[in-house]
A tleap script that builds the chain and sets N, CA, C and O, in Angstrom:
source leaprc.protein.ff14SB
mol = sequence {
  NMET LEU LYS GLU PHE LYS GLU PHE ALA MET
  ARG GLY ASN VAL VAL ASP MET ALA VAL GLY
  ILE ILE ILE GLY ALA ALA PHE GLY LYS ILE
  VAL THR SER LEU VAL ASN ASP MET ILE MET
  PRO PRO ILE GLY LEU ALA LEU GLY SER VAL
  ASP PHE SER ASN LEU PHE VAL SER LEU GLY
  GLY ASP PHE ALA THR VAL ALA ALA ALA GLU
  THR ALA GLY ALA PRO ILE ILE LYS TYR GLY
  VAL PHE ILE ASN THR VAL LEU ASP PHE THR
  ILE VAL ALA PHE ALA ILE PHE LEU VAL ILE
  LYS GLY LEU ASN LYS LEU LYS ARG GLN GLN
  ALA ALA GLN PRO PRO ALA PRO PRO ALA PRO
  SER ALA GLN GLU LYS LEU LEU THR GLU ILE
  ARG ASP VAL LEU LYS ALA GLN SER ALA CARG
}
set mol.1.N position { 0.834 -1.185 0.000 }
set mol.1.CA position { 0.000 0.000 0.000 }
set mol.1.C position { 0.887 1.259 0.000 }
set mol.1.O position { 0.580 2.233 -0.688 }
set mol.2.N position { 1.958 1.238 0.753 }
set mol.2.CA position { 2.876 2.375 0.787 }
set mol.2.C position { 3.515 2.610 -0.578 }
set mol.2.O position { 3.704 3.749 -1.005 }
set mol.3.N position { 3.845 1.500 -1.259 }
set mol.3.CA position { 4.445 1.609 -2.585 }
set mol.3.C position { 3.453 2.241 -3.567 }
set mol.3.O position { 3.833 3.100 -4.363 }
set mol.4.N position { 2.187 1.819 -3.514 }
set mol.4.CA position { 1.170 2.379 -4.397 }
set mol.4.C position { 0.972 3.869 -4.133 }
set mol.4.O position { 0.818 4.662 -5.062 }
set mol.5.N position { 0.978 4.242 -2.831 }
set mol.5.CA position { 0.822 5.656 -2.493 }
set mol.5.C position { 1.992 6.465 -3.031 }
set mol.5.O position { 1.798 7.561 -3.556 }
set mol.6.N position { 3.196 5.941 -2.906 }
set mol.6.CA position { 4.385 6.635 -3.408 }
set mol.6.C position { 4.279 6.821 -4.926 }
set mol.6.O position { 4.587 7.899 -5.435 }
set mol.7.N position { 3.848 5.785 -5.653 }
set mol.7.CA position { 3.676 5.896 -7.106 }
set mol.7.C position { 2.630 6.956 -7.442 }
set mol.7.O position { 2.808 7.742 -8.373 }
set mol.8.N position { 1.538 6.972 -6.677 }
set mol.8.CA position { 0.484 7.952 -6.906 }
set mol.8.C position { 0.991 9.370 -6.648 }
set mol.8.O position { 0.759 10.277 -7.447 }
set mol.9.N position { 1.684 9.549 -5.526 }
set mol.9.CA position { 2.139 10.881 -5.133 }
set mol.9.C position { 3.228 11.412 -6.062 }
set mol.9.O position { 3.384 12.625 -6.202 }
set mol.10.N position { 3.961 10.537 -6.682 }
set mol.10.CA position { 5.064 10.973 -7.533 }
set mol.10.C position { 4.669 11.104 -9.004 }
set mol.10.O position { 5.514 11.428 -9.839 }
set mol.11.N position { 3.426 10.863 -9.328 }
set mol.11.CA position { 2.971 11.072 -10.694 }
set mol.11.C position { 3.112 12.538 -11.036 }
set mol.11.O position { 2.997 13.403 -10.167 }
set mol.12.N position { 3.357 12.811 -12.288 }
set mol.12.CA position { 3.518 14.188 -12.720 }
set mol.12.C position { 2.291 15.036 -12.451 }
set mol.12.O position { 2.423 16.202 -12.078 }
set mol.13.N position { 1.099 14.481 -12.630 }
set mol.13.CA position { -0.126 15.263 -12.443 }
set mol.13.C position { -0.292 15.724 -11.004 }
set mol.13.O position { -0.704 16.858 -10.755 }
set mol.14.N position { 0.025 14.855 -10.062 }
set mol.14.CA position { -0.152 15.203 -8.655 }
set mol.14.C position { 0.836 16.295 -8.265 }
set mol.14.O position { 0.468 17.255 -7.589 }
set mol.15.N position { 2.073 16.154 -8.683 }
set mol.15.CA position { 3.081 17.163 -8.363 }
set mol.15.C position { 2.720 18.486 -9.032 }
set mol.15.O position { 2.815 19.538 -8.400 }
set mol.16.N position { 2.309 18.454 -10.294 }
set mol.16.CA position { 1.900 19.675 -10.995 }
set mol.16.C position { 0.716 20.337 -10.291 }
set mol.16.O position { 0.665 21.560 -10.161 }
set mol.17.N position { -0.227 19.523 -9.842 }
set mol.17.CA position { -1.386 20.063 -9.150 }
set mol.17.C position { -0.968 20.728 -7.839 }
set mol.17.O position { -1.462 21.805 -7.505 }
set mol.18.N position { -0.065 20.097 -7.098 }
set mol.18.CA position { 0.397 20.674 -5.841 }
set mol.18.C position { 1.085 22.015 -6.074 }
set mol.18.O position { 0.853 22.970 -5.333 }
set mol.19.N position { 1.916 22.088 -7.084 }
set mol.19.CA position { 2.590 23.353 -7.411 }
set mol.19.C position { 1.553 24.408 -7.789 }
set mol.19.O position { 1.652 25.560 -7.367 }
set mol.20.N position { 0.563 24.015 -8.581 }
set mol.20.CA position { -0.492 24.947 -8.979 }
set mol.20.C position { -1.285 25.471 -7.790 }
set mol.20.O position { -1.630 26.652 -7.745 }
set mol.21.N position { -1.573 24.611 -6.838 }
set mol.21.CA position { -2.332 25.037 -5.651 }
set mol.21.C position { -1.513 26.021 -4.826 }
set mol.21.O position { -2.041 27.025 -4.349 }
set mol.22.N position { -0.219 25.734 -4.657 }
set mol.22.CA position { 0.637 26.629 -3.872 }
set mol.22.C position { 0.750 27.993 -4.553 }
set mol.22.O position { 0.624 29.029 -3.900 }
set mol.23.N position { 0.985 27.990 -5.858 }
set mol.23.CA position { 1.087 29.256 -6.586 }
set mol.23.C position { -0.259 29.982 -6.577 }
set mol.23.O position { -0.307 31.206 -6.455 }
set mol.24.N position { -1.353 29.225 -6.706 }
set mol.24.CA position { -2.685 29.832 -6.663 }
set mol.24.C position { -2.974 30.495 -5.329 }
set mol.24.O position { -3.574 31.570 -5.287 }
set mol.25.N position { -2.552 29.864 -4.231 }
set mol.25.CA position { -2.763 30.463 -2.910 }
set mol.25.C position { -1.965 31.755 -2.772 }
set mol.25.O position { -2.461 32.747 -2.237 }
set mol.26.N position { -0.730 31.734 -3.258 }
set mol.26.CA position { 0.089 32.949 -3.202 }
set mol.26.C position { -0.522 34.041 -4.083 }
set mol.26.O position { -0.545 35.207 -3.689 }
set mol.27.N position { -1.014 33.676 -5.266 }
set mol.27.CA position { -1.652 34.638 -6.163 }
set mol.27.C position { -2.895 35.221 -5.500 }
set mol.27.O position { -3.176 36.411 -5.635 }
set mol.28.N position { -3.636 34.381 -4.784 }
set mol.28.CA position { -4.828 34.852 -4.074 }
set mol.28.C position { -4.483 35.906 -3.032 }
set mol.28.O position { -5.206 36.890 -2.876 }
set mol.29.N position { -3.382 35.704 -2.319 }
set mol.29.CA position { -2.954 36.693 -1.323 }
set mol.29.C position { -2.574 38.007 -1.994 }
set mol.29.O position { -2.875 39.086 -1.486 }
set mol.30.N position { -1.907 37.901 -3.146 }
set mol.30.CA position { -1.521 39.116 -3.877 }
set mol.30.C position { -2.763 39.874 -4.327 }
set mol.30.O position { -2.827 41.097 -4.198 }
set mol.31.N position { -3.748 39.154 -4.853 }
set mol.31.CA position { -4.977 39.805 -5.322 }
set mol.31.C position { -5.735 40.418 -4.151 }
set mol.31.O position { -6.274 41.518 -4.272 }
set mol.32.N position { -5.784 39.720 -3.019 }
set mol.32.CA position { -6.463 40.258 -1.840 }
set mol.32.C position { -5.802 41.559 -1.400 }
set mol.32.O position { -6.483 42.536 -1.090 }
set mol.33.N position { -4.481 41.566 -1.374 }
set mol.33.CA position { -3.764 42.790 -1.013 }
set mol.33.C position { -4.032 43.890 -2.033 }
set mol.33.O position { -4.242 45.045 -1.663 }
set mol.34.N position { -4.026 43.535 -3.314 }
set mol.34.CA position { -4.311 44.513 -4.362 }
set mol.34.C position { -5.680 45.151 -4.146 }
set mol.34.O position { -5.826 46.372 -4.215 }
set mol.35.N position { -6.673 44.319 -3.886 }
set mol.35.CA position { -8.037 44.832 -3.711 }
set mol.35.C position { -8.132 45.666 -2.440 }
set mol.35.O position { -8.605 46.802 -2.479 }
set mol.36.N position { -7.683 45.111 -1.305 }
set mol.36.CA position { -7.853 45.789 -0.017 }
set mol.36.C position { -6.973 47.026 0.129 }
set mol.36.O position { -7.391 48.022 0.719 }
set mol.37.N position { -5.751 46.963 -0.409 }
set mol.37.CA position { -4.786 48.029 -0.145 }
set mol.37.C position { -4.613 49.024 -1.284 }
set mol.37.O position { -4.129 50.133 -1.059 }
set mol.38.N position { -5.001 48.649 -2.506 }
set mol.38.CA position { -4.752 49.526 -3.649 }
set mol.38.C position { -6.048 49.984 -4.350 }
set mol.38.O position { -6.158 51.145 -4.745 }
set mol.39.N position { -7.002 49.095 -4.498 }
set mol.39.CA position { -8.203 49.428 -5.273 }
set mol.39.C position { -9.309 50.033 -4.407 }
set mol.39.O position { -9.894 51.053 -4.772 }
set mol.40.N position { -9.594 49.416 -3.276 }
set mol.40.CA position { -10.732 49.863 -2.474 }
set mol.40.C position { -10.513 51.231 -1.812 }
set mol.40.O position { -11.475 51.991 -1.712 }
set mol.41.N position { -9.305 51.588 -1.356 }
set mol.41.CA position { -9.168 52.930 -0.757 }
set mol.41.C position { -9.527 54.073 -1.717 }
set mol.41.O position { -10.251 54.981 -1.310 }
set mol.42.N position { -9.049 54.067 -2.986 }
set mol.42.CA position { -9.486 55.163 -3.871 }
set mol.42.C position { -10.994 55.132 -4.156 }
set mol.42.O position { -11.634 56.178 -4.258 }
set mol.43.N position { -11.548 53.930 -4.282 }
set mol.43.CA position { -12.999 53.837 -4.513 }
set mol.43.C position { -13.747 54.380 -3.305 }
set mol.43.O position { -14.718 55.122 -3.449 }
set mol.44.N position { -13.289 54.006 -2.110 }
set mol.44.CA position { -13.912 54.519 -0.888 }
set mol.44.C position { -13.785 56.024 -0.772 }
set mol.44.O position { -14.721 56.698 -0.343 }
set mol.45.N position { -12.623 56.561 -1.155 }
set mol.45.CA position { -12.420 58.010 -1.115 }
set mol.45.C position { -13.347 58.709 -2.105 }
set mol.45.O position { -13.924 59.752 -1.797 }
set mol.46.N position { -13.486 58.125 -3.298 }
set mol.46.CA position { -14.369 58.713 -4.313 }
set mol.46.C position { -15.829 58.691 -3.872 }
set mol.46.O position { -16.627 59.529 -4.292 }
set mol.47.N position { -16.172 57.726 -3.022 }
set mol.47.CA position { -17.557 57.622 -2.545 }
set mol.47.C position { -17.767 58.353 -1.222 }
set mol.47.O position { -18.775 58.142 -0.546 }
set mol.48.N position { -16.819 59.211 -0.852 }
set mol.48.CA position { -17.009 60.005 0.364 }
set mol.48.C position { -16.312 59.414 1.566 }
set mol.48.O position { -16.894 59.369 2.650 }
set mol.49.N position { -15.094 58.964 1.410 }
set mol.49.CA position { -14.269 58.417 2.501 }
set mol.49.C position { -14.922 57.213 3.170 }
set mol.49.O position { -14.968 57.123 4.396 }
set mol.50.N position { -15.423 56.300 2.362 }
set mol.50.CA position { -16.040 55.080 2.869 }
set mol.50.C position { -14.977 53.991 2.994 }
set mol.50.O position { -14.231 53.730 2.050 }
set mol.51.N position { -14.915 53.361 4.158 }
set mol.51.CA position { -14.017 52.214 4.366 }
set mol.51.C position { -14.867 50.963 4.170 }
set mol.51.O position { -15.692 50.629 5.021 }
set mol.52.N position { -14.666 50.268 3.041 }
set mol.52.CA position { -15.518 49.125 2.710 }
set mol.52.C position { -15.414 48.011 3.742 }
set mol.52.O position { -16.389 47.301 3.988 }
set mol.53.N position { -14.240 47.853 4.349 }
set mol.53.CA position { -14.092 46.775 5.334 }
set mol.53.C position { -14.891 47.068 6.598 }
set mol.53.O position { -15.062 46.181 7.434 }
set mol.54.N position { -15.384 48.297 6.754 }
set mol.54.CA position { -16.156 48.654 7.938 }
set mol.54.C position { -17.627 48.902 7.603 }
set mol.54.O position { -18.352 49.497 8.400 }
set mol.55.N position { -18.068 48.450 6.432 }
set mol.55.CA position { -19.483 48.552 6.092 }
set mol.55.C position { -20.190 47.301 6.608 }
set mol.55.O position { -19.831 46.178 6.253 }
set mol.56.N position { -21.194 47.511 7.445 }
set mol.56.CA position { -21.890 46.373 8.038 }
set mol.56.C position { -23.285 46.783 8.482 }
set mol.56.O position { -23.605 47.967 8.585 }
set mol.57.N position { -24.092 45.785 8.738 }
set mol.57.CA position { -25.417 45.986 9.311 }
set mol.57.C position { -25.452 45.173 10.596 }
set mol.57.O position { -25.214 43.965 10.585 }
set mol.58.N position { -25.744 45.830 11.677 }
set mol.58.CA position { -25.813 45.149 12.970 }
set mol.58.C position { -27.231 44.636 13.191 }
set mol.58.O position { -28.206 45.361 12.994 }
set mol.59.N position { -27.328 43.398 13.596 }
set mol.59.CA position { -28.642 42.801 13.859 }
set mol.59.C position { -28.960 42.799 15.354 }
set mol.59.O position { -30.009 42.311 15.775 }
set mol.60.N position { -28.043 43.350 16.150 }
set mol.60.CA position { -28.264 43.312 17.600 }
set mol.60.C position { -27.769 44.555 18.299 }
set mol.60.O position { -27.053 44.438 19.293 }
set mol.61.N position { -28.111 45.738 17.833 }
set mol.61.CA position { -27.701 46.965 18.505 }
set mol.61.C position { -27.113 47.958 17.526 }
set mol.61.O position { -27.040 47.721 16.320 }
set mol.62.N position { -26.693 49.088 18.093 }
set mol.62.CA position { -26.128 50.159 17.277 }
set mol.62.C position { -24.645 50.283 17.620 }
set mol.62.O position { -24.294 50.643 18.744 }
set mol.63.N position { -23.779 49.987 16.657 }
set mol.63.CA position { -22.338 50.027 16.869 }
set mol.63.C position { -21.694 50.867 15.785 }
set mol.63.O position { -22.164 50.906 14.648 }
set mol.64.N position { -20.604 51.544 16.152 }
set mol.64.CA position { -19.926 52.433 15.206 }
set mol.64.C position { -19.012 51.672 14.257 }
set mol.64.O position { -18.838 52.073 13.106 }
set mol.65.N position { -18.430 50.579 14.731 }
set mol.65.CA position { -17.481 49.844 13.898 }
set mol.65.C position { -17.757 48.341 13.969 }
set mol.65.O position { -18.462 47.854 14.852 }
set mol.66.N position { -17.182 47.639 13.020 }
set mol.66.CA position { -17.288 46.177 13.009 }
set mol.66.C position { -16.628 45.609 14.260 }
set mol.66.O position { -17.155 44.689 14.886 }
set mol.67.N position { -15.470 46.162 14.620 }
set mol.67.CA position { -14.747 45.670 15.792 }
set mol.67.C position { -15.579 45.813 17.058 }
set mol.67.O position { -15.600 44.912 17.897 }
set mol.68.N position { -16.267 46.946 17.197 }
set mol.68.CA position { -17.099 47.156 18.382 }
set mol.68.C position { -18.245 46.152 18.423 }
set mol.68.O position { -18.571 45.620 19.484 }
set mol.69.N position { -18.852 45.895 17.275 }
set mol.69.CA position { -19.967 44.942 17.217 }
set mol.69.C position { -19.477 43.530 17.512 }
set mol.69.O position { -20.142 42.772 18.217 }
set mol.70.N position { -18.294 43.173 16.965 }
set mol.70.CA position { -17.755 41.839 17.210 }
set mol.70.C position { -17.366 41.670 18.667 }
set mol.70.O position { -17.575 40.600 19.237 }
set mol.71.N position { -16.802 42.707 19.284 }
set mol.71.CA position { -16.418 42.652 20.702 }
set mol.71.C position { -17.655 42.449 21.568 }
set mol.71.O position { -17.614 41.692 22.539 }
set mol.72.N position { -18.743 43.110 21.231 }
set mol.72.CA position { -19.990 42.968 21.989 }
set mol.72.C position { -20.678 41.646 21.696 }
set mol.72.O position { -21.610 41.265 22.405 }
set mol.73.N position { -20.235 40.939 20.659 }
set mol.73.CA position { -20.847 39.659 20.316 }
set mol.73.C position { -22.155 39.796 19.564 }
set mol.73.O position { -22.948 38.856 19.506 }
set mol.74.N position { -22.379 40.960 18.989 }
set mol.74.CA position { -23.621 41.199 18.258 }
set mol.74.C position { -23.545 40.539 16.883 }
set mol.74.O position { -22.490 40.548 16.248 }
set mol.75.N position { -24.659 39.967 16.422 }
set mol.75.CA position { -24.669 39.414 15.058 }
set mol.75.C position { -24.637 40.555 14.031 }
set mol.75.O position { -25.403 41.515 14.116 }
set mol.76.N position { -23.731 40.416 13.067 }
set mol.76.CA position { -23.596 41.470 12.062 }
set mol.76.C position { -23.489 40.859 10.668 }
set mol.76.O position { -23.063 39.716 10.500 }
set mol.77.N position { -23.882 41.643 9.688 }
set mol.77.CA position { -23.720 41.282 8.281 }
set mol.77.C position { -22.655 42.224 7.726 }
set mol.77.O position { -22.885 43.428 7.614 }
set mol.78.N position { -21.493 41.676 7.380 }
set mol.78.CA position { -20.371 42.497 6.901 }
set mol.78.C position { -20.410 42.557 5.376 }
set mol.78.O position { -19.650 41.861 4.703 }
set mol.79.N position { -21.286 43.377 4.842 }
set mol.79.CA position { -21.423 43.441 3.382 }
set mol.79.C position { -20.237 44.136 2.714 }
set mol.79.O position { -19.989 43.897 1.532 }
set mol.80.N position { -19.505 44.977 3.420 }
set mol.80.CA position { -18.308 45.605 2.862 }
set mol.80.C position { -17.213 44.578 2.607 }
set mol.80.O position { -16.541 44.626 1.577 }
set mol.81.N position { -17.035 43.656 3.536 }
set mol.81.CA position { -16.061 42.576 3.343 }
set mol.81.C position { -16.497 41.692 2.184 }
set mol.81.O position { -15.667 41.208 1.415 }
set mol.82.N position { -17.809 41.483 2.062 }
set mol.82.CA position { -18.338 40.698 0.950 }
set mol.82.C position { -18.033 41.383 -0.385 }
set mol.82.O position { -17.668 40.714 -1.351 }
set mol.83.N position { -18.178 42.703 -0.445 }
set mol.83.CA position { -17.857 43.437 -1.682 }
set mol.83.C position { -16.387 43.245 -2.032 }
set mol.83.O position { -16.048 43.016 -3.193 }
set mol.84.N position { -15.510 43.337 -1.027 }
set mol.84.CA position { -14.076 43.111 -1.264 }
set mol.84.C position { -13.821 41.697 -1.788 }
set mol.84.O position { -13.022 41.506 -2.706 }
set mol.85.N position { -14.492 40.721 -1.210 }
set mol.85.CA position { -14.308 39.332 -1.619 }
set mol.85.C position { -14.800 39.104 -3.041 }
set mol.85.O position { -14.163 38.387 -3.813 }
set mol.86.N position { -15.925 39.709 -3.388 }
set mol.86.CA position { -16.438 39.592 -4.759 }
set mol.86.C position { -15.462 40.216 -5.743 }
set mol.86.O position { -15.235 39.673 -6.824 }
set mol.87.N position { -14.885 41.348 -5.374 }
set mol.87.CA position { -13.898 41.986 -6.239 }
set mol.87.C position { -12.645 41.115 -6.366 }
set mol.87.O position { -12.083 40.991 -7.455 }
set mol.88.N position { -12.204 40.509 -5.251 }
set mol.88.CA position { -11.087 39.553 -5.298 }
set mol.88.C position { -11.373 38.450 -6.305 }
set mol.88.O position { -10.557 38.158 -7.179 }
set mol.89.N position { -12.546 37.844 -6.166 }
set mol.89.CA position { -12.926 36.737 -7.038 }
set mol.89.C position { -12.946 37.173 -8.498 }
set mol.89.O position { -12.473 36.452 -9.376 }
set mol.90.N position { -13.495 38.354 -8.751 }
set mol.90.CA position { -13.594 38.846 -10.125 }
set mol.90.C position { -12.210 39.012 -10.745 }
set mol.90.O position { -12.001 38.651 -11.903 }
set mol.91.N position { -11.273 39.551 -9.987 }
set mol.91.CA position { -9.917 39.743 -10.507 }
set mol.91.C position { -9.247 38.400 -10.761 }
set mol.91.O position { -8.626 38.205 -11.806 }
set mol.92.N position { -9.367 37.467 -9.812 }
set mol.92.CA position { -8.768 36.138 -9.994 }
set mol.92.C position { -9.402 35.434 -11.190 }
set mol.92.O position { -8.696 34.844 -12.008 }
set mol.93.N position { -10.715 35.492 -11.295 }
set mol.93.CA position { -11.406 34.836 -12.406 }
set mol.93.C position { -10.972 35.441 -13.737 }
set mol.93.O position { -10.781 34.713 -14.711 }
set mol.94.N position { -10.813 36.755 -13.791 }
set mol.94.CA position { -10.375 37.401 -15.025 }
set mol.94.C position { -8.947 36.995 -15.375 }
set mol.94.O position { -8.635 36.754 -16.542 }
set mol.95.N position { -8.083 36.920 -14.371 }
set mol.95.CA position { -6.692 36.504 -14.620 }
set mol.95.C position { -6.656 35.070 -15.146 }
set mol.95.O position { -5.909 34.774 -16.079 }
set mol.96.N position { -7.446 34.188 -14.565 }
set mol.96.CA position { -7.497 32.799 -15.030 }
set mol.96.C position { -8.063 32.746 -16.446 }
set mol.96.O position { -7.586 31.974 -17.279 }
set mol.97.N position { -9.080 33.565 -16.721 }
set mol.97.CA position { -9.648 33.642 -18.063 }
set mol.97.C position { -8.575 34.025 -19.078 }
set mol.97.O position { -8.492 33.427 -20.151 }
set mol.98.N position { -7.750 35.024 -18.742 }
set mol.98.CA position { -6.689 35.447 -19.654 }
set mol.98.C position { -5.671 34.337 -19.887 }
set mol.98.O position { -5.205 34.147 -21.010 }
set mol.99.N position { -5.322 33.603 -18.828 }
set mol.99.CA position { -4.371 32.502 -18.970 }
set mol.99.C position { -4.948 31.414 -19.869 }
set mol.99.O position { -4.269 30.933 -20.776 }
set mol.100.N position { -6.195 31.025 -19.620 }
set mol.100.CA position { -6.844 29.982 -20.421 }
set mol.100.C position { -6.992 30.447 -21.869 }
set mol.100.O position { -6.796 29.663 -22.798 }
set mol.101.N position { -7.335 31.713 -22.061 }
set mol.101.CA position { -7.470 32.246 -23.414 }
set mol.101.C position { -6.133 32.158 -24.144 }
set mol.101.O position { -6.091 31.779 -25.315 }
set mol.102.N position { -5.054 32.499 -23.471 }
set mol.102.CA position { -3.721 32.399 -24.070 }
set mol.102.C position { -3.348 30.972 -24.403 }
set mol.102.O position { -2.791 30.705 -25.468 }
set mol.103.N position { -3.652 30.044 -23.493 }
set mol.103.CA position { -3.358 28.626 -23.751 }
set mol.103.C position { -4.156 28.103 -24.937 }
set mol.103.O position { -3.627 27.366 -25.768 }
set mol.104.N position { -5.423 28.482 -25.017 }
set mol.104.CA position { -6.256 28.044 -26.148 }
set mol.104.C position { -5.724 28.594 -27.465 }
set mol.104.O position { -5.745 27.900 -28.481 }
set mol.105.N position { -5.245 29.842 -27.452 }
set mol.105.CA position { -4.676 30.426 -28.658 }
set mol.105.C position { -3.439 29.653 -29.092 }
set mol.105.O position { -3.254 29.385 -30.279 }
set mol.106.N position { -2.593 29.295 -28.131 }
set mol.106.CA position { -1.400 28.498 -28.456 }
set mol.106.C position { -1.789 27.138 -29.027 }
set mol.106.O position { -1.177 26.662 -29.983 }
set mol.107.N position { -2.809 26.513 -28.438 }
set mol.107.CA position { -3.258 25.202 -28.925 }
set mol.107.C position { -3.776 25.313 -30.360 }
set mol.107.O position { -3.492 24.454 -31.195 }
set mol.108.N position { -4.538 26.378 -30.642 }
set mol.108.CA position { -5.065 26.563 -31.999 }
set mol.108.C position { -3.930 26.779 -32.994 }
set mol.108.O position { -3.976 26.258 -34.108 }
set mol.109.N position { -2.917 27.539 -32.605 }
set mol.109.CA position { -1.784 27.770 -33.488 }
set mol.109.C position { -1.035 26.467 -33.758 }
set mol.109.O position { -0.609 26.216 -34.885 }
set mol.110.N position { -0.877 25.649 -32.737 }
set mol.110.CA position { -0.189 24.367 -32.917 }
set mol.110.C position { -1.022 23.428 -33.769 }
set mol.110.O position { -0.476 22.682 -34.582 }
set mol.111.N position { -2.339 23.454 -33.596 }
set mol.111.CA position { -3.205 22.575 -34.375 }
set mol.111.C position { -3.244 23.007 -35.834 }
set mol.111.O position { -3.413 22.171 -36.722 }
set mol.112.N position { -3.092 24.301 -36.091 }
set mol.112.CA position { -3.134 24.798 -37.461 }
set mol.112.C position { -1.887 24.417 -38.248 }
set mol.112.O position { -1.935 24.318 -39.474 }
set mol.113.N position { -0.801 24.210 -37.572 }
set mol.113.CA position { 0.436 23.824 -38.246 }
set mol.113.C position { 0.514 22.300 -38.310 }
set mol.113.O position { 0.611 21.640 -37.275 }
set mol.114.N position { 0.472 21.739 -39.517 }
set mol.114.CA position { 0.565 20.279 -39.598 }
set mol.114.C position { 1.966 19.835 -39.172 }
set mol.114.O position { 2.952 20.527 -39.428 }
set mol.115.N position { 2.037 18.700 -38.532 }
set mol.115.CA position { 3.352 18.238 -38.099 }
set mol.115.C position { 4.232 17.924 -39.311 }
set mol.115.O position { 3.746 17.453 -40.339 }
set mol.116.N position { 5.496 18.185 -39.176 }
set mol.116.CA position { 6.442 17.924 -40.264 }
set mol.116.C position { 6.521 16.414 -40.483 }
set mol.116.O position { 6.546 15.643 -39.524 }
set mol.117.N position { 6.560 15.997 -41.750 }
set mol.117.CA position { 6.650 14.558 -41.990 }
set mol.117.C position { 7.984 14.030 -41.447 }
set mol.117.O position { 8.999 14.726 -41.481 }
set mol.118.N position { 7.965 12.809 -40.956 }
set mol.118.CA position { 9.199 12.268 -40.404 }
set mol.118.C position { 10.240 12.062 -41.509 }
set mol.118.O position { 9.903 11.798 -42.663 }
set mol.119.N position { 11.485 12.186 -41.130 }
set mol.119.CA position { 12.570 11.983 -42.097 }
set mol.119.C position { 12.561 10.523 -42.543 }
set mol.119.O position { 12.321 9.627 -41.734 }
set mol.120.N position { 12.822 10.282 -43.831 }
set mol.120.CA position { 12.807 8.894 -44.299 }
set mol.120.C position { 13.928 8.090 -43.637 }
set mol.120.O position { 15.010 8.599 -43.343 }
set mol.121.N position { 13.621 6.827 -43.419 }
set mol.121.CA position { 14.614 5.949 -42.804 }
set mol.121.C position { 15.688 5.589 -43.846 }
set mol.121.O position { 15.528 5.853 -45.037 }
set mol.122.N position { 16.763 4.991 -43.375 }
set mol.122.CA position { 17.852 4.600 -44.282 }
set mol.122.C position { 17.345 3.621 -45.334 }
set mol.122.O position { 17.768 3.676 -46.489 }
set mol.123.N position { 16.445 2.728 -44.942 }
set mol.123.CA position { 15.890 1.738 -45.872 }
set mol.123.C position { 15.070 2.445 -46.956 }
set mol.123.O position { 15.164 2.094 -48.132 }
set mol.124.N position { 14.268 3.439 -46.561 }
set mol.124.CA position { 13.464 4.171 -47.539 }
set mol.124.C position { 14.354 4.941 -48.511 }
set mol.124.O position { 14.071 4.992 -49.707 }
set mol.125.N position { 15.423 5.537 -48.001 }
set mol.125.CA position { 16.351 6.261 -48.873 }
set mol.125.C position { 16.972 5.306 -49.900 }
set mol.125.O position { 17.075 5.639 -51.081 }
set mol.126.N position { 17.377 4.133 -49.447 }
set mol.126.CA position { 17.988 3.146 -50.329 }
set mol.126.C position { 16.993 2.694 -51.394 }
set mol.126.O position { 17.343 2.602 -52.571 }
set mol.127.N position { 15.760 2.412 -50.991 }
set mol.127.CA position { 14.738 1.998 -51.947 }
set mol.127.C position { 14.443 3.108 -52.953 }
set mol.127.O position { 14.207 2.826 -54.128 }
set mol.128.N position { 14.453 4.360 -52.510 }
set mol.128.CA position { 14.240 5.485 -53.422 }
set mol.128.C position { 15.356 5.563 -54.456 }
set mol.128.O position { 15.102 5.800 -55.637 }
set mol.129.N position { 16.581 5.364 -54.014 }
set mol.129.CA position { 17.713 5.387 -54.944 }
set mol.129.C position { 17.597 4.261 -55.975 }
set mol.129.O position { 17.844 4.473 -57.162 }
set mol.130.N position { 17.220 3.065 -55.517 }
set mol.130.CA position { 17.059 1.931 -56.433 }
set mol.130.C position { 15.974 2.242 -57.457 }
set mol.130.O position { 16.148 1.968 -58.645 }
set mol.131.N position { 14.860 2.810 -57.010 }
set mol.131.CA position { 13.760 3.165 -57.911 }
set mol.131.C position { 14.226 4.171 -58.964 }
set mol.131.O position { 13.934 4.035 -60.153 }
set mol.132.N position { 14.951 5.174 -58.502 }
set mol.132.CA position { 15.432 6.200 -59.429 }
set mol.132.C position { 16.396 5.609 -60.466 }
set mol.132.O position { 16.347 5.976 -61.640 }
set mol.133.N position { 17.275 4.690 -60.030 }
set mol.133.CA position { 18.219 4.048 -60.957 }
set mol.133.C position { 17.447 3.216 -61.970 }
set mol.133.O position { 17.756 3.250 -63.161 }
set mol.134.N position { 16.439 2.463 -61.511 }
set mol.134.CA position { 15.644 1.635 -62.418 }
set mol.134.C position { 14.868 2.510 -63.418 }
set mol.134.O position { 14.753 2.155 -64.591 }
set mol.135.N position { 14.340 3.645 -62.955 }
set mol.135.CA position { 13.634 4.561 -63.857 }
set mol.135.C position { 14.595 5.093 -64.917 }
set mol.135.O position { 14.250 5.174 -66.096 }
set mol.136.N position { 15.776 5.446 -64.495 }
set mol.136.CA position { 16.771 5.992 -65.428 }
set mol.136.C position { 17.178 4.935 -66.478 }
set mol.136.O position { 17.373 5.266 -67.648 }
set mol.137.N position { 17.303 3.683 -66.059 }
set mol.137.CA position { 17.695 2.603 -66.988 }
set mol.137.C position { 16.574 2.291 -67.958 }
set mol.137.O position { 16.823 2.018 -69.132 }
set mol.138.N position { 15.343 2.330 -67.478 }
set mol.138.CA position { 14.221 2.016 -68.359 }
set mol.138.C position { 13.948 3.137 -69.343 }
set mol.138.O position { 13.363 2.902 -70.400 }
set mol.139.N position { 14.357 4.340 -69.014 }
set mol.139.CA position { 14.152 5.483 -69.901 }
set mol.139.C position { 15.135 5.449 -71.065 }
set mol.139.O position { 14.886 6.107 -72.074 }
set mol.140.N position { 16.231 4.718 -70.973 }
set mol.140.CA position { 17.256 4.665 -72.039 }
set mol.140.C position { 16.789 3.811 -73.135 }
set mol.140.O position { 17.499 3.634 -74.125 }
savepdb mol mol.pdb
quit
């Protein structure tokens, strides 16, 4: 059983998938930082100094901030965090779309080019020479 697991774990697909997941997680952190630290502050400023991470609806009292509501243990709906998450997802989905689009374009280009015929073997070359000699002799 250990041998089978080792064969499974060392397959190229499993290793490639693991690398993809690790890179995807790192990419997700980069996109989250991009959204939270670079995109949302100017949008919030344009909308009147709104901090999206602090947009919420309290279901159990009146609180000024998300932190205050969470400290009090009040149930809250953090729709600002949801907006940030949706924006994160949209950016990641668009980036993946661009990658897939590029890969599909490469595949189409490769499919459009017919593969080069294989070089003739030594036997085929010899037979071609014999044929040519016989044609030349019969033409005389």
